[in-house]
C-alpha positions, 0 to 999 in steps of 0.5 A: 479396314481390309487386312487381307489384301496387298493392294490399295489402301487409304491414307490422309495427311492432315496439317498439324495445325488442324484438329483431326478426329477419326470417325469410327462410327462411320465406315464402309465394312469390308467383311465377308467374301473377297467381292466386298473389299473396300478400304476407307477412312472418315475424319472430322477436320476442323479449326476455329473457323470451319469443320469438314468431314473428309473421307478417303475410299478405295473400292478394290477393282471388280468388286460387287458394286451392288453391295457397295452402293447401299453401304456408301449410302448408309455412311452418307446418311450418317454424315448428313445427320451431322450437318457438316460439309463432306469431301470424299476422295479416292478410287471407287473403281466405278466407270 
């Protein structure tokens, strides 16, 4: 979470009939200087027939991509270990 910004943000609406748990162990940190600002939310969503990890990511424009990529890769490695399909949506601001 990034608390020092008045732009961006991430939200995910989940249907009430689905089980939803926030994955606190998976997160792209937004700490340090303002050139590393990213907001993200990682959820495990399931019902009786499926389980998915759903991520919402907002990387603030003009932020350092070289710092962001390894952090994202670390999160993806954690998701891979869970062996659950993952859906990532958001505005990563990489053209």
